[in-house]
C-alpha positions in Angstrom: -7.3 -20.2 -36.1 -7.2 -23.8 -35.8 -9.7 -26.0 -35.4 -13.2 -26.1 -36.8 -15.4 -22.9 -36.4 -18.7 -22.8 -34.8 -21.7 -23.2 -37.5 -19.6 -25.8 -39.2 -21.2 -29.4 -40.3 -18.1 -31.2 -39.5 -17.8 -29.6 -35.7 -21.4 -30.7 -34.9 -22.1 -27.4 -34.0 -25.4 -25.5 -33.7 -26.7 -23.8 -37.2 -26.6 -20.0 -37.0 -30.1 -19.8 -38.1 -31.2 -21.6 -35.1 -29.6 -19.5 -32.6 -32.8 -17.4 -31.4 -34.8 -20.6 -31.1 -32.5 -21.9 -28.7 -32.5 -18.8 -26.5 -36.3 -18.6 -26.6 -36.7 -21.8 -24.9 -38.1 -21.3 -21.3 -36.3 -22.6 -18.2 -37.6 -25.3 -16.8 -39.2 -25.4 -13.4 -36.8 -26.0 -10.4 -37.5 -29.5 -9.5 -37.2 -30.5 -13.6 -34.1 -28.7 -14.0 -31.2 -31.5 -14.7 -28.5 -29.6 -16.8 -29.8 -29.9 -20.4 -29.6 -26.2 -21.1 -25.8 -26.4 -20.8 -26.0 -26.7 -24.1 -27.3 -23.0 -24.6 -24.3 -21.8 -22.8 -22.0 -23.6 -25.3 -23.8 -22.7 -28.6 -23.6 -18.9 -27.1 -19.9 -19.3 -26.7 -19.8 -20.8 -30.2 -21.6 -18.1 -31.9 -19.2 -15.5 -30.1 -16.4 -17.2 -31.1 -17.5 -17.6 -34.7 -16.1 -15.8 -37.7 -18.6 -12.9 -37.6 -18.8 -13.0 -33.7 -17.2 -10.9 -30.7 -13.8 -9.5 -31.6 -12.9 -9.5 -27.8 -13.6 -13.2 -27.2 -12.0 -14.3 -30.7 -8.7 -13.0 -29.2 -8.8 -14.6 -26.2 -6.5 -17.7 -25.0 -5.9 -20.0 -22.3 -3.5 -17.8 -21.0 -5.5 -14.2 -21.1 -8.4 -15.9 -19.4 -6.5 -17.2 -16.4 -6.8 -14.1 -14.4 -10.7 -14.6 -14.9 -11.0 -17.7 -13.6 -9.3 -16.8 -10.3 -11.3 -13.7 -10.1 -14.7 -15.6 -11.1 -14.1 -18.6 -8.5 -13.4 -15.6 -5.6 -16.6 -13.6 -6.7 -18.5 -16.9 -6.2 -16.6 -17.0 -2.4 -17.9 -13.6 -1.7 -21.5 -14.4 -2.8 -21.3 -17.1 -0.6 -20.1 -15.8 2.4 -22.5 -12.7 2.0 -25.3 -15.0 1.8 -26.7 -13.7 -1.2 -28.4 -16.6 -3.3 -29.2 -14.2 -5.9 -25.8 -12.9 -6.5 -24.3 -16.4 -6.1 -26.6 -17.6 -8.9 -24.7 -14.9 -11.1 -21.8 -15.6 -9.8 -21.9 -19.4 -10.4 -22.8 -18.6 -14.1 -19.7 -16.4 -14.6 -17.7 -19.3 -13.3 -19.4 -21.9 -15.6 -18.7 -19.6 -18.8 -14.8 -19.7 -18.0 -15.2 -23.6 -18.1 -17.4 -23.7 -21.4 -15.2 -20.8 -22.9 -11.9 -22.6 -22.1 -13.2 -26.0 -23.6 -14.2 -24.3 -26.9 -11.0 -22.8 -27.3 -9.5 -26.3 -26.7 -12.0 -28.1 -29.0 -10.7 -25.2 -31.7 -7.4 -26.7 -31.4 -8.6 -29.9 -31.6 -7.7 -31.0 -28.3 -11.2 -32.0 -26.5 -14.5 -30.2 -26.0 -16.9 -29.7 -23.2 -18.4 -33.3 -23.4 -15.2 -34.7 -23.0 -14.6 -32.6 -19.9 -18.0 -33.8 -18.5 -17.3 -37.5 -19.5 -13.9 -37.2 -17.3 -15.5 -35.6 -14.3 -18.6 -38.2 -14.4 -16.0 -41.2 -14.5 -14.0 -39.9 -11.8 -17.1 -39.3 -9.6 -18.4 -42.9 -10.4 -14.7 -44.5 -10.0 -14.0 -42.9 -6.5 -17.7 -43.3 -5.1 -17.7 -47.1 -4.8 -19.8 -46.6 -1.7 -22.6 -45.1 -3.9 -22.2 -47.2 -7.2 -20.5 -50.2 -5.9 -20.3 -52.4 -3.6 -18.2 -50.9 -0.9 -19.2 -50.2 2.6 -18.1 -47.2 4.8 -19.1 -45.6 8.0 -18.5 -42.1 8.1 -17.2 -39.3 5.7 -13.9 -39.8 6.9 -13.5 -43.1 5.6 -14.8 -41.8 2.5 -11.8 -39.3 2.3 -9.5 -41.7 3.1 -10.7 -44.2 0.4 -10.9 -41.4 -2.2 -7.0 -40.4 -1.4 -6.1 -44.0 -1.9 -8.4 -44.6 -5.2 -6.8 -41.2 -6.3 -3.2 -42.7 -5.5 -4.1 -45.8 -7.7 -5.2 -43.7 -10.6 -2.2 -41.2 -10.7 0.5 -44.1 -9.9 4.0 -42.4 -9.6 2.7 -38.8 -8.6 3.2 -38.1 -5.1 0.2 -37.4 -2.7 0.7 -33.7 -2.7 1.1 -33.1 -6.5 -2.6 -32.4 -7.2 -2.3 -29.3 -4.6 -2.4 -26.2 -6.8 0.4 -24.3 -6.3 -1.2 -20.9 -7.2 -3.9 -21.6 -4.4 -3.5 -18.8 -1.8 -0.8 -20.0 0.6 -3.2 -20.6 4.0 -5.4 -22.5 1.5 -2.8 -24.8 0.2 -1.5 -25.1 3.4 -4.7 -26.1 4.9 -5.3 -28.8 1.3 -1.8 -30.0 2.0 -2.4 -30.7 5.7 -5.7 -32.5 4.8 -4.1 -34.7 2.4 -1.2 -36.0 4.4 -3.9 -36.3 7.2 -5.6 -39.0 5.0 -2.5 -41.1 5.2 -1.8 -40.8 8.8 0.7 -38.0 8.9 -1.0 -35.9 11.5 -1.6 -35.0 15.3 -3.7 -37.4 16.8 -6.2 -34.3 17.8 -5.8 -30.3 18.3 -3.2 -30.8 21.5 -0.4 -31.7 19.6 -1.2 -29.2 17.0 -1.6 -26.4 19.5 2.0 -27.8 21.0 3.4 -27.3 17.6 2.2 -23.9 17.6 3.8 -22.7 20.8 7.1 -24.7 19.8 7.3 -22.9 16.5 6.3 -19.2 18.5 9.1 -19.9 20.6 11.8 -20.7 17.9 10.4 -17.4 15.9 11.0 -15.6 19.3 14.6 -16.6 19.2 14.8 -15.5 15.8 13.5 -12.1 16.1 16.1 -11.9 19.5 18.8 -13.0 16.9 18.1 -10.4 14.2 18.6 -12.8 11.6 16.1 -11.5 8.9 16.1 -15.0 6.9 15.8 -16.9 10.3 12.9 -14.7 11.0 10.9 -15.4 7.6 11.7 -19.1 7.9 10.6 -19.5 11.3 7.6 -17.0 10.6 6.5 -19.8 7.7 7.0 -22.3 10.3 4.3 -20.7 12.7 2.0 -19.6 10.0 1.7 -23.5 8.8 1.6 -24.6 12.3 -1.3 -22.4 12.7 -3.1 -23.3 10.0 -2.8 -27.2 10.9 -4.0 -26.4 14.2 -7.6 -24.2 12.5 -7.9 -27.5 10.4 -7.9 -29.5 13.6 -10.5 -27.4 15.2 -12.4 -27.5 12.0 -12.0 -23.6 10.7 -11.4 -22.4 7.4 -8.1 -20.7 7.9 -8.4 -19.1 4.6 -11.9 -17.6 5.6 -10.9 -17.0 9.4 -8.3 -14.4 8.1 -10.3 -12.9 5.5 -13.0 -12.1 8.0 -10.6 -10.7 10.6 -9.2 -8.6 7.7 -12.6 -7.3 6.9 -13.4 -6.6 10.8 -10.0 -4.7 10.5 -11.1 -2.7 7.5 -14.1 -1.8 9.5 -12.7 -0.7 12.5 -9.9 1.2 10.8 -12.4 3.3 9.0 -14.1 4.4 11.9 -10.7 5.3 13.1 -10.2 7.3 10.0 -13.6 8.9 10.0 -12.9 10.2 14.0 -9.3 11.7 12.7 -11.3 13.6 10.3 -13.8 14.8 12.5 -11.2 15.8 15.5 -8.3 16.7 13.3 -8.9 17.0 9.7 -7.9 13.8 8.4 -4.6 11.9 8.5 -1.7 13.9 7.1 -3.0 17.2 8.2 -0.6 20.0 9.6 0.4 18.8 13.1 -1.1 15.4 13.1 0.9 13.7 10.4 1.3 11.1 13.2 -1.2 11.3 15.8 -0.2 9.3 19.4 -1.2 6.2 19.5 -3.2 6.4 22.6 -5.8 8.9 20.7 -5.9 6.3 17.4 -6.6 3.3 20.2 -9.2 5.2 21.9 -11.0 5.5 18.5 -10.5 1.7 17.8 -12.1 0.9 21.1 -15.1 3.1 19.9 -15.6 1.1 17.0 -15.3 -2.3 18.6 -18.0 -1.1 21.2 -20.1 -0.2 18.5 -19.6 -3.4 17.1 -20.9 -5.2 20.4 -23.9 -2.7 20.7 -25.2 -3.4 17.1 -27.9 -6.0 16.8 
């Protein structure tokens, strides 16, 4: 493996004989916490990647860790939406581990390390907040965002405005981020009325495509209609990804009730004689689920 091993004098890493000492240090009181204990996580990661460290950790690469970054980020979102602060603390730790893990792998390649990562984001935050760290006056959050995009464009001269939106984002989130970015340079409807009119226009075109029976046209118009709906959600100050996720959760709960009622009354789906129960029967169970939700505290 290229690069310096943890514990080497040249790399400036922790001496392993002091490792237990670092773990034993108490966490400061909440009001006194300032991030200095990040060093502990870095040193734990260095210990895991040492020659006599963890075989699994030592086999990992940026490519193998890629899926865990997405998974941990999604678990952070779930904890936020669930309102469980204890779970959120744990999930933020798991996500932070991915940052430190990858930075340490890159240190071993001789590319950069965690301090370079931190220095980079600190410089970016200071540069892009001249209304805080400089003498620029701004009147509201919208002006802050517009100024942010202008500063970002100067920093990344030659790159398109949308170049920084990750292609790997979930489609709804990516669509909403694209809408936000182009809106900051004036390419947007003035309010939700223009956006809503666009939704109706795209739905009309989707209807025509469905009637025409052209699958490719249906796919294109369906995509246009979805994109228009995401833009409408942005104007309505609603997170499209979160809205759809909550609707999926609601559908899952209600269908669970339907499934339970089918088991009670018919022995379950796929049993002899009820492979396809009438929609009227299933819809009645669905309405039961809706009434039960409304009646709940």
